[in-house]
Backbone as CSV, one residue per row, in Angstrom:
resi,resn,N_x,N_y,N_z,CA_x,CA_y,CA_z,C_x,C_y,C_z
1,UNK,125.286,114.139,83.635,124.531,113.108,84.339,125.490,112.233,85.135
2,UNK,125.152,112.005,86.403,125.969,111.179,87.285,125.169,109.936,87.655
3,UNK,125.676,108.777,87.285,125.014,107.524,87.641,125.595,107.021,88.960
4,UNK,124.707,106.589,89.852,125.126,106.123,91.171,124.837,104.626,91.282
5,UNK,125.877,103.851,91.525,125.722,102.403,91.630,125.021,102.027,92.940
6,UNK,124.471,100.817,93.010,123.834,100.386,94.254,124.789,100.514,95.435
7,UNK,124.250,100.957,96.548,125.062,101.121,97.745,124.343,101.973,98.768
8,UNK,124.888,101.980,99.954,124.361,102.779,101.056,125.421,103.832,101.365
9,UNK,125.197,105.042,100.912,126.189,106.107,100.981,125.884,107.006,102.178
10,UNK,126.714,106.927,103.220,126.484,107.724,104.421,127.265,109.026,104.308
11,UNK,126.573,110.074,103.871,127.220,111.370,103.678,126.178,112.458,103.438
12,UNK,126.603,113.685,103.665,125.808,114.858,103.314,126.218,115.285,101.912
13,UNK,125.249,115.372,101.003,125.523,115.725,99.602,124.947,117.107,99.325
14,UNK,125.762,117.975,98.750,125.337,119.349,98.490,125.615,119.721,97.039
15,UNK,124.572,120.170,96.333,124.704,120.651,94.957,124.620,122.171,95.009
16,UNK,125.759,122.843,94.891,125.812,124.299,95.038,125.109,125.003,93.875
17,UNK,124.826,126.287,94.063,124.051,127.051,93.084,124.767,127.210,91.749
18,UNK,126.104,127.122,91.740,126.829,127.260,90.475,126.905,125.942,89.701
19,UNK,126.392,124.868,90.279,126.353,123.568,89.597,124.950,123.371,89.035
20,UNK,124.756,123.788,87.798,123.419,123.775,87.205,123.227,122.561,86.293
21,UNK,121.975,122.136,86.173,121.557,121.036,85.292,122.327,119.744,85.575
22,UNK,122.489,119.476,86.859,123.084,118.222,87.316,121.981,117.174,87.461
23,UNK,122.257,115.934,87.057,121.319,114.828,87.252,121.999,113.728,88.056
24,UNK,121.312,113.264,89.104,121.763,112.107,89.870,120.802,110.964,89.593
25,UNK,121.291,109.899,88.981,120.448,108.776,88.573,120.890,107.527,89.323
26,UNK,120.028,107.028,90.195,120.344,105.818,90.938,120.087,104.567,90.123
27,UNK,120.713,103.475,90.531,120.493,102.200,89.848,119.084,101.683,90.115
28,UNK,118.636,101.804,91.364,117.295,101.372,91.760,116.962,102.064,93.077
29,UNK,115.711,102.476,93.227,115.332,103.242,94.415,115.511,102.442,95.701
30,UNK,115.433,101.125,95.624,115.556,100.298,96.825,117.000,99.949,97.170
31,UNK,117.914,100.162,96.246,119.304,99.757,96.479,120.292,100.914,96.431
32,UNK,119.860,102.083,95.992,120.743,103.245,95.917,120.272,104.255,96.953
33,UNK,120.980,104.323,98.077,120.505,105.044,99.256,121.563,106.043,99.713
34,UNK,121.142,107.301,99.864,121.988,108.334,100.465,121.410,108.625,101.845
35,UNK,122.223,108.489,102.880,121.709,108.569,104.248,122.651,109.392,105.122
36,UNK,122.072,110.256,105.960,122.865,111.009,106.939,121.956,111.381,108.099
37,UNK,122.497,112.077,109.119,121.740,112.221,110.361,121.843,113.607,111.007
38,UNK,121.960,114.659,110.223,121.952,116.005,110.799,120.558,116.353,111.324
39,UNK,120.501,117.150,112.393,119.212,117.524,112.969,119.350,118.780,113.818
40,UNK,118.201,119.386,114.136,118.203,120.481,115.104,118.749,120.007,116.443
41,UNK,118.374,118.793,116.809,118.799,118.259,118.094,120.297,118.070,118.223
42,UNK,120.992,117.960,117.092,122.451,117.818,117.121,123.158,119.123,116.772
43,UNK,122.402,120.244,116.792,123.027,121.555,116.677,122.982,122.223,115.319
44,UNK,122.240,121.680,114.362,122.158,122.263,113.025,120.866,123.056,112.856
45,UNK,120.932,124.140,112.081,119.719,124.834,111.667,118.961,123.934,110.690
46,UNK,117.646,124.148,110.593,116.841,123.268,109.742,117.358,123.235,108.312
47,UNK,117.761,124.401,107.770,118.235,124.427,106.387,119.623,123.812,106.215
48,UNK,120.221,123.375,107.305,121.519,122.699,107.239,121.394,121.188,107.443
49,UNK,120.172,120.723,107.687,120.012,119.316,108.071,119.822,118.360,106.902
50,UNK,119.591,118.874,105.707,119.266,118.010,104.580,120.354,116.989,104.273
51,UNK,119.986,115.738,104.175,120.929,114.730,103.687,121.363,115.086,102.270
52,UNK,120.403,115.525,101.454,120.690,116.076,100.129,120.236,117.525,100.123
53,UNK,121.159,118.445,99.840,120.840,119.868,99.730,121.100,120.308,98.301
54,UNK,120.069,120.877,97.668,120.149,121.205,96.246,119.861,122.684,96.044
55,UNK,120.810,123.383,95.408,120.637,124.794,95.082,120.760,125.081,93.585
56,UNK,121.367,124.185,92.822,121.649,124.433,91.414,120.435,124.259,90.517
57,UNK,120.173,125.244,89.678,119.011,125.223,88.781,119.024,123.996,87.871
58,UNK,117.813,123.484,87.591,117.667,122.389,86.645,118.083,121.029,87.166
59,UNK,118.181,120.887,88.470,118.599,119.610,89.060,117.532,118.540,88.839
60,UNK,117.984,117.306,88.546,117.085,116.163,88.388,117.638,114.990,89.198
61,UNK,116.747,114.314,89.931,117.112,113.072,90.619,116.124,111.990,90.226
62,UNK,116.622,110.776,90.086,115.761,109.658,89.704,116.238,108.386,90.394
63,UNK,115.294,107.619,90.910,115.558,106.282,91.466,116.575,106.307,92.600
64,UNK,116.356,107.220,93.550,117.199,107.331,94.732,116.346,107.272,95.992
65,UNK,116.891,106.712,97.065,116.336,106.892,98.399,117.203,107.899,99.134
66,UNK,116.559,108.913,99.703,117.258,109.961,100.441,116.696,109.946,101.860
67,UNK,117.541,109.661,102.828,117.055,109.431,104.191,117.805,110.281,105.202
68,UNK,117.041,110.861,106.135,117.632,111.414,107.345,117.316,110.432,108.466
69,UNK,118.344,109.816,108.997,118.169,108.686,109.913,118.186,109.077,111.384
70,UNK,118.141,110.367,111.687,118.325,110.799,113.069,117.240,110.328,114.017
71,UNK,116.021,110.105,113.524,114.930,109.670,114.394,114.126,110.839,114.925
72,UNK,112.918,110.578,115.429,111.995,111.647,115.808,112.415,112.432,117.040
73,UNK,113.288,111.898,117.862,113.653,112.560,119.112,114.469,113.830,118.892
74,UNK,115.037,114.012,117.708,115.890,115.173,117.435,115.191,116.270,116.646
75,UNK,113.872,116.182,116.565,113.037,117.247,116.000,113.340,117.473,114.512
76,UNK,113.484,118.750,114.086,113.598,119.037,112.657,114.840,118.369,112.054
77,UNK,114.596,117.601,110.979,115.697,116.866,110.349,115.283,116.521,108.925
78,UNK,115.750,117.296,107.961,115.315,117.137,106.572,116.101,116.041,105.861
79,UNK,115.391,115.268,105.054,116.065,114.393,104.098,116.504,115.218,102.889
80,UNK,115.605,116.116,102.435,115.900,116.974,101.286,115.713,118.431,101.663
81,UNK,116.702,119.257,101.320,116.580,120.714,101.364,116.751,121.202,99.935
82,UNK,115.716,121.830,99.372,115.726,122.150,97.945,115.343,123.604,97.694
83,UNK,116.268,124.360,97.104,115.976,125.717,96.639,116.141,125.835,95.125
84,UNK,116.387,124.722,94.444,116.741,124.745,93.022,115.523,125.018,92.141
85,UNK,115.607,126.054,91.320,114.535,126.337,90.370,114.538,125.283,89.263
86,UNK,113.343,124.942,88.794,113.169,123.944,87.735,113.788,122.592,88.115
87,UNK,113.655,122.230,89.369,114.172,120.935,89.819,113.081,119.884,89.728
88,UNK,113.485,118.631,89.532,112.515,117.546,89.368,113.058,116.266,89.994
89,UNK,112.147,115.524,90.630,112.484,114.262,91.281,111.515,113.199,90.796
90,UNK,112.058,112.097,90.290,111.244,111.014,89.743,111.571,109.706,90.472
91,UNK,110.537,109.020,90.930,110.709,107.706,91.547,111.766,107.737,92.649
92,UNK,111.629,108.710,93.546,112.537,108.818,94.686,111.776,108.556,95.987
93,UNK,112.488,108.102,96.996,111.934,107.919,98.334,112.607,108.913,99.270
94,UNK,111.793,109.619,100.059,112.292,110.565,101.053,111.871,110.057,102.434
95,UNK,112.842,109.722,103.256,112.576,109.128,104.568,113.013,110.064,105.684
96,UNK,112.085,110.393,106.563,112.393,111.214,107.721,111.230,111.196,108.686
97,UNK,111.264,112.107,109.623,110.173,112.255,110.585,109.675,113.696,110.504
98,UNK,110.163,114.579,111.355,109.742,115.981,111.282,110.536,116.702,110.193
99,UNK,109.799,117.410,109.287,110.428,118.241,108.242,111.231,117.416,107.233
100,UNK,110.667,116.339,106.761,111.373,115.454,105.825,111.777,116.157,104.539
101,UNK,110.828,116.857,103.904,111.066,117.445,102.584,110.882,118.956,102.678
102,UNK,111.994,119.673,102.622,111.990,121.135,102.739,112.027,121.726,101.335
103,UNK,110.832,122.015,100.793,110.712,122.664,99.482,110.812,124.166,99.709
104,UNK,112.032,124.656,99.836,112.281,126.008,100.339,111.753,127.093,99.416
105,UNK,112.027,126.997,98.101,111.612,128.072,97.203,111.768,127.626,95.747
106,UNK,111.235,128.468,94.848,111.313,128.262,93.401,110.432,127.109,92.928
107,UNK,110.548,126.769,91.639,109.672,125.785,91.000,110.239,124.380,91.167
108,UNK,109.387,123.491,91.694,109.822,122.130,91.987,108.745,121.140,91.556
109,UNK,109.185,119.960,91.096,108.260,118.937,90.604,108.668,117.580,91.158
110,UNK,107.680,116.840,91.684,107.905,115.517,92.257,106.918,114.546,91.627
111,UNK,107.431,113.474,91.038,106.598,112.524,90.303,106.915,111.100,90.776
112,UNK,105.856,110.343,91.117,106.017,108.933,91.505,107.000,108.762,92.663
113,UNK,106.925,109.671,93.631,107.811,109.601,94.790,107.067,109.075,96.015
114,UNK,107.823,108.621,96.998,107.275,108.201,98.289,107.894,109.080,99.370
115,UNK,107.023,109.684,100.185,107.475,110.656,101.178,106.968,110.215,102.549
116,UNK,107.888,109.992,103.481,107.551,109.489,104.813,107.837,110.562,105.863
117,UNK,106.930,110.703,106.841,107.205,111.650,107.904,106.125,111.707,108.954
118,UNK,106.281,112.694,109.860,105.338,112.864,110.964,104.835,114.305,111.056
119,UNK,105.699,115.243,111.371,105.278,116.623,111.637,105.750,117.544,110.517
120,UNK,104.802,118.235,109.861,105.141,119.233,108.827,106.149,118.668,107.827
121,UNK,105.919,117.459,107.367,107.008,116.783,106.658,107.086,117.099,105.171
122,UNK,106.170,117.933,104.660,106.351,118.560,103.350,106.112,120.044,103.589
123,UNK,107.156,120.839,103.559,107.004,122.223,104.019,107.905,123.164,103.227
124,UNK,107.596,124.455,103.313,108.420,125.447,102.659,107.627,126.488,101.905
125,UNK,108.328,127.208,101.055,107.840,128.407,100.391,107.823,128.239,98.874
126,UNK,108.038,127.014,98.406,108.194,126.766,96.967,106.859,126.762,96.237
127,UNK,106.964,126.828,94.929,105.845,126.561,94.021,106.055,125.124,93.553
128,UNK,105.412,124.171,94.245,105.749,122.756,94.071,104.537,121.938,93.662
129,UNK,104.751,121.042,92.711,103.727,120.105,92.257,104.163,118.690,92.641
130,UNK,103.260,117.955,93.282,103.477,116.557,93.652,102.454,115.726,92.888
131,UNK,102.930,114.883,91.998,102.036,114.135,91.114,102.271,112.631,91.298
132,UNK,101.178,111.899,91.563,101.242,110.433,91.692,102.236,109.991,92.766
133,UNK,102.237,110.707,93.880,103.138,110.386,94.984,102.391,109.667,96.109
134,UNK,103.103,108.829,96.843,102.571,108.193,98.045,103.100,108.952,99.261
135,UNK,102.188,109.361,100.124,102.540,110.148,101.300,102.240,109.294,102.527
136,UNK,103.290,108.900,103.236,103.161,107.927,104.318,103.297,108.589,105.690
137,UNK,102.290,108.371,106.540,102.350,108.822,107.926,103.064,107.768,108.764
138,UNK,104.121,108.188,109.451,104.854,107.290,110.330,104.292,107.389,111.752
139,UNK,104.602,106.442,112.627,104.005,106.435,113.967,104.243,107.732,114.736
140,UNK,103.166,108.367,115.106,103.153,109.615,115.874,101.695,109.883,116.199
141,UNK,101.414,110.488,117.325,100.020,110.706,117.716,99.335,111.717,116.812
142,UNK,99.988,112.850,116.571,99.394,113.929,115.781,100.310,114.251,114.611
143,UNK,99.793,114.107,113.390,100.612,114.237,112.189,100.067,115.349,111.307
144,UNK,100.958,116.214,110.851,100.598,117.253,109.884,101.461,117.059,108.647
145,UNK,100.813,116.896,107.501,101.565,116.622,106.274,102.250,117.882,105.765
146,UNK,101.486,118.942,105.494,102.064,120.142,104.884,102.146,121.305,105.868
147,UNK,103.148,122.151,105.644,103.266,123.441,106.326,103.829,124.412,105.292
148,UNK,102.934,124.967,104.498,103.331,125.871,103.414,103.335,127.297,103.964
149,UNK,104.362,128.089,103.619,104.470,129.390,104.278,104.474,130.579,103.323
150,UNK,103.469,130.599,102.451,103.223,131.801,101.645,102.885,132.953,102.591
151,UNK,103.620,134.063,102.458,103.545,135.125,103.461,102.664,136.300,103.078
152,UNK,102.379,136.488,101.774,101.562,137.630,101.363,100.759,137.275,100.122
153,UNK,99.719,138.052,99.873,98.845,137.786,98.739,99.545,138.014,97.403
154,UNK,100.610,138.801,97.401,101.321,139.095,96.155,102.266,137.972,95.739
155,UNK,102.563,137.063,96.630,103.472,135.965,96.302,102.761,134.900,95.473
156,UNK,103.499,134.304,94.546,102.955,133.227,93.718,103.694,131.943,94.075
157,UNK,103.167,131.244,95.071,103.734,129.953,95.449,102.671,129.139,96.167
158,UNK,102.932,127.878,96.345,101.973,126.984,96.983,102.279,125.551,96.596
159,UNK,101.573,124.623,97.219,101.747,123.199,96.952,100.492,122.645,96.288
160,UNK,100.682,121.865,95.232,99.584,121.178,94.559,99.869,119.680,94.541
161,UNK,98.903,118.895,95.025,99.008,117.439,95.043,97.946,116.872,94.118
162,UNK,98.372,116.108,93.120,97.430,115.548,92.152,97.720,114.061,91.968
163,UNK,96.682,113.236,92.150,96.850,111.797,91.987,97.697,111.148,93.058
164,UNK,97.721,111.731,94.251,98.547,111.199,95.336,97.728,110.302,96.269
165,UNK,98.397,109.612,97.170,97.740,108.696,98.108,98.283,108.958,99.504
166,UNK,97.405,109.380,100.412,97.771,109.610,101.808,97.439,108.346,102.593
167,UNK,98.437,107.741,103.204,98.232,106.445,103.840,99.188,106.257,105.016
168,UNK,98.937,105.219,105.801,99.819,104.887,106.915,101.021,104.104,106.408
169,UNK,102.147,104.295,107.069,103.322,103.497,106.766,102.991,102.011,106.875
170,UNK,103.455,101.253,105.923,103.192,99.816,105.924,103.836,99.148,107.136
171,UNK,103.185,98.134,107.644,103.755,97.356,108.729,103.432,97.834,110.126
172,UNK,102.582,98.854,110.259,102.201,99.305,111.593,101.326,98.256,112.279
173,UNK,101.452,98.157,113.592,100.550,97.297,114.347,99.169,97.951,114.386
174,UNK,98.112,97.174,114.615,96.776,97.785,114.708,96.692,98.921,115.724
175,UNK,97.290,98.804,116.936,97.243,99.945,117.859,97.975,101.179,117.330
176,UNK,99.122,100.982,116.675,99.839,102.120,116.098,98.993,102.819,115.048
177,UNK,98.363,102.053,114.198,97.540,102.638,113.142,96.322,103.344,113.726
178,UNK,95.728,102.747,114.746,94.540,103.340,115.359,94.849,104.669,116.033
179,UNK,96.092,104.862,116.464,96.471,106.093,117.154,96.840,107.231,116.214
180,UNK,96.932,106.965,114.917,97.303,108.015,113.973,96.171,109.030,113.811
181,UNK,96.504,110.298,113.951,95.590,111.396,113.627,96.321,112.272,112.618
182,UNK,95.848,112.276,111.394,96.574,112.926,110.297,95.781,114.116,109.769
183,UNK,96.452,115.260,109.689,95.881,116.447,109.062,96.620,116.723,107.754
184,UNK,95.890,117.202,106.761,96.495,117.493,105.458,97.484,118.644,105.540
185,UNK,97.304,119.523,106.508,98.254,120.608,106.646,97.857,121.605,107.707
186,UNK,98.781,122.537,107.941,98.525,123.686,108.807,99.322,124.860,108.258
187,UNK,98.860,126.094,108.490,99.488,127.251,107.852,100.729,127.739,108.590
188,UNK,101.884,127.597,107.950,103.119,128.129,108.517,103.105,129.657,108.451
189,UNK,102.407,130.203,107.454,102.186,131.646,107.399,100.753,131.886,106.954
190,UNK,100.275,133.109,107.055,98.832,133.353,106.972,98.253,133.239,105.575
191,UNK,99.074,133.255,104.517,98.572,133.061,103.156,98.909,131.657,102.624
192,UNK,99.172,130.764,103.512,99.489,129.376,103.156,98.526,128.843,102.096
193,UNK,99.072,128.171,101.067,98.278,127.743,99.909,98.584,126.288,99.560
194,UNK,97.554,125.441,99.643,97.710,124.008,99.363,96.449,123.485,98.687
195,UNK,96.626,122.689,97.638,95.515,122.044,96.934,95.769,120.536,96.870
196,UNK,94.762,119.752,97.221,94.770,118.309,96.983,93.668,117.994,95.987
197,UNK,94.014,117.334,94.892,93.018,117.010,93.876,93.231,115.596,93.341
198,UNK,92.115,114.925,93.059,92.129,113.596,92.441,93.076,112.640,93.175
199,UNK,93.049,112.730,94.495,93.923,111.919,95.338,93.101,110.979,96.211
200,UNK,93.775,110.026,96.840,93.128,109.053,97.717,93.557,109.331,99.152
201,UNK,92.574,109.467,100.039,92.844,109.659,101.458,92.359,108.424,102.222
202,UNK,93.253,107.730,102.890,92.831,106.618,103.738,92.146,107.138,105.002
203,UNK,91.606,106.225,105.794,90.802,106.621,106.951,91.602,107.266,108.070
204,UNK,92.907,107.340,107.945,93.729,108.002,108.960,93.583,109.517,108.931
205,UNK,93.047,110.082,107.843,92.873,111.536,107.743,91.738,111.969,108.669
206,UNK,92.019,112.928,109.536,91.023,113.423,110.479,89.855,114.069,109.737
207,UNK,88.611,113.904,110.213,87.462,114.510,109.529,87.586,116.017,109.317
208,UNK,88.290,116.728,110.221,88.476,118.173,110.038,89.386,118.490,108.854
209,UNK,90.258,117.570,108.519,91.131,117.739,107.363,92.358,118.585,107.605
210,UNK,92.177,119.724,108.245,93.234,120.719,108.409,93.264,121.178,109.861
211,UNK,94.380,121.747,110.289,94.469,122.228,111.662,95.235,123.548,111.707
212,UNK,95.134,124.242,112.825,95.748,125.565,112.952,97.197,125.477,113.415
213,UNK,97.942,126.539,113.080,99.276,126.750,113.631,99.123,127.809,114.716
214,UNK,99.560,127.549,115.930,99.363,128.524,117.007,99.876,129.913,116.646
215,UNK,98.995,130.897,116.771,99.373,132.278,116.528,99.282,132.740,115.090
216,UNK,98.904,131.854,114.159,98.794,132.221,112.742,97.317,132.278,112.354
217,UNK,96.902,133.403,111.789,95.511,133.580,111.371,95.165,132.632,110.225
218,UNK,93.915,132.161,110.222,93.439,131.315,109.123,92.525,132.097,108.176
219,UNK,92.492,133.413,108.311,91.559,134.227,107.524,91.975,134.389,106.068
220,UNK,93.263,134.260,105.762,93.742,134.563,104.408,94.354,133.364,103.684
221,UNK,94.404,132.224,104.317,94.985,131.054,103.658,94.103,130.576,102.506
222,UNK,94.627,129.665,101.700,93.850,129.067,100.609,94.109,127.570,100.606
223,UNK,93.170,126.815,101.152,93.227,125.362,101.157,92.041,124.836,100.357
224,UNK,92.294,123.890,99.460,91.222,123.397,98.596,91.352,121.899,98.369
225,UNK,90.207,121.253,98.181,90.132,119.838,97.838,89.200,119.675,96.645
226,UNK,89.595,118.782,95.737,88.778,118.530,94.544,88.851,117.061,94.145
227,UNK,87.706,116.426,94.037,87.579,115.101,93.427,88.497,114.061,94.067
228,UNK,88.600,114.103,95.392,89.385,113.098,96.101,88.490,111.930,96.508
229,UNK,89.097,110.815,96.851,88.330,109.621,97.203,88.983,108.924,98.387
230,UNK,88.313,107.880,98.879,88.815,107.142,100.023,88.055,107.485,101.289
231,UNK,88.274,106.693,102.334,87.518,106.853,103.575,87.823,108.162,104.295
232,UNK,88.944,108.789,103.984,89.280,110.060,104.624,88.948,111.281,103.794
233,UNK,88.240,111.091,102.672,87.999,112.197,101.735,86.662,112.901,101.941
234,UNK,85.843,112.435,102.879,84.552,113.070,103.153,84.783,114.487,103.672
235,UNK,84.239,115.489,102.984,84.469,116.890,103.359,83.356,117.478,104.222
236,UNK,82.382,116.683,104.622,81.221,117.226,105.337,81.568,117.760,106.725
237,UNK,82.672,117.296,107.309,83.057,117.762,108.645,84.369,118.538,108.626
238,UNK,84.736,119.045,107.460,85.971,119.800,107.348,85.876,121.135,108.104
239,UNK,87.026,121.776,108.287,87.090,123.063,108.981,86.180,124.091,108.310
240,UNK,85.630,124.969,109.101,84.766,126.032,108.592,85.553,127.339,108.541
241,UNK,86.522,127.377,107.642,87.366,128.555,107.491,87.025,129.270,106.190
242,UNK,87.166,130.567,106.203,86.895,131.371,105.009,87.754,130.924,103.828
243,UNK,88.986,130.544,104.099,89.914,130.192,103.027,89.913,128.732,102.625
244,UNK,89.009,127.932,103.205,88.927,126.520,102.831,87.854,126.335,101.768
245,UNK,88.170,125.561,100.718,87.256,125.408,99.586,87.156,123.943,99.166
246,UNK,85.953,123.543,98.803,85.735,122.287,98.093,85.368,122.676,96.675
247,UNK,86.233,122.353,95.726,86.062,122.841,94.358,85.370,121.814,93.476
248,UNK,84.674,122.305,92.464,84.045,121.437,91.471,84.884,121.315,90.203
249,UNK,85.936,122.095,90.092,86.763,122.076,88.885,88.221,122.204,89.273
250,UNK,88.937,121.085,89.239,90.311,121.085,89.689,91.261,121.868,88.813
251,UNK,91.219,121.633,87.509,92.158,122.325,86.620,91.861,123.815,86.580
252,UNK,90.595,124.185,86.602,90.249,125.602,86.674,90.746,126.189,87.985
253,UNK,90.608,125.419,89.053,91.061,125.849,90.363,92.539,126.193,90.347
254,UNK,93.362,125.302,89.822,94.798,125.551,89.789,95.129,126.690,88.827
255,UNK,94.523,126.678,87.658,94.837,127.685,86.656,94.497,129.089,87.097
256,UNK,93.379,129.241,87.825,92.990,130.564,88.293,93.826,131.001,89.487
257,UNK,94.165,130.036,90.327,94.900,130.396,91.535,96.331,130.783,91.213
258,UNK,97.012,129.935,90.462,98.383,130.226,90.056,98.538,129.773,88.611
259,UNK,98.337,130.613,87.616,98.430,130.179,86.214,99.739,129.470,85.891
260,UNK,100.833,129.942,86.463,102.122,129.348,86.111,102.380,128.037,86.833
261,UNK,101.564,127.686,87.836,101.782,126.422,88.515,101.489,125.247,87.600
262,UNK,100.628,125.454,86.611,100.373,124.401,85.632,101.646,124.010,84.891
263,UNK,102.628,124.910,84.895,103.885,124.598,84.232,104.575,123.407,84.892
264,UNK,104.271,123.155,86.157,104.844,121.993,86.822,104.374,120.696,86.219
265,UNK,103.183,120.712,85.605,102.632,119.513,85.003,102.898,119.484,83.506
266,UNK,102.815,120.629,82.857,102.930,120.673,81.405,104.332,121.027,80.927
267,UNK,105.235,121.343,81.858,106.599,121.697,81.490,106.986,123.019,82.110
268,UNK,108.303,123.207,82.370,108.769,124.429,83.005,108.859,125.558,81.992
């Protein structure tokens, strides 16, 4: 376990695959900040842009702010790039714009976190559970929260959001807030799989709920909503896609879709 004292640490941090069961514990999420500014616009591939890049199994982070400070003009710029199996993040803040949190692969768990972004800002191929997280839309005309890229029916991965809150970034002016158009996600690949359950959607969520990715079929994706509330949770005008579902049983929904995804909530 590595304890990190309060401070603003400007650096790229990488936990290699041979460094397993590492824990980074901040003093406080508001005072322990890791910040850097790699981006596509400055010549890096998306998987190289993470301020924090984690590959080692069993990684845990707690009470940290992880920020990519490059700004929206430089396109893809991850705060977190994560491929670590059995990784977990508790009470962390992820700050970015496009592609803030790259949940690349394997089993990942996020609890009591705050995630800020604009375009596809929670994305990847992982089997990831987000529990009791705040998801903040930053100023941008068109915002897509998720871009999950499950590529075939045989793959077992997807994103599950339970007890989360989709809302506008605090401090926006009334015109900025009025211009927000937020979609819960779009399919990065044709079997894209995302569930939102028992969450709160503010009125910034577009009535359609979901939107298309140019050139990607929506015939095989799996998008579902269960027992959500708030002004943006009305499903009566949602997309009319074969793979979109409004479920009456959330736990059954998750258990049938991916039995092992429940392990994100009940233990790895």
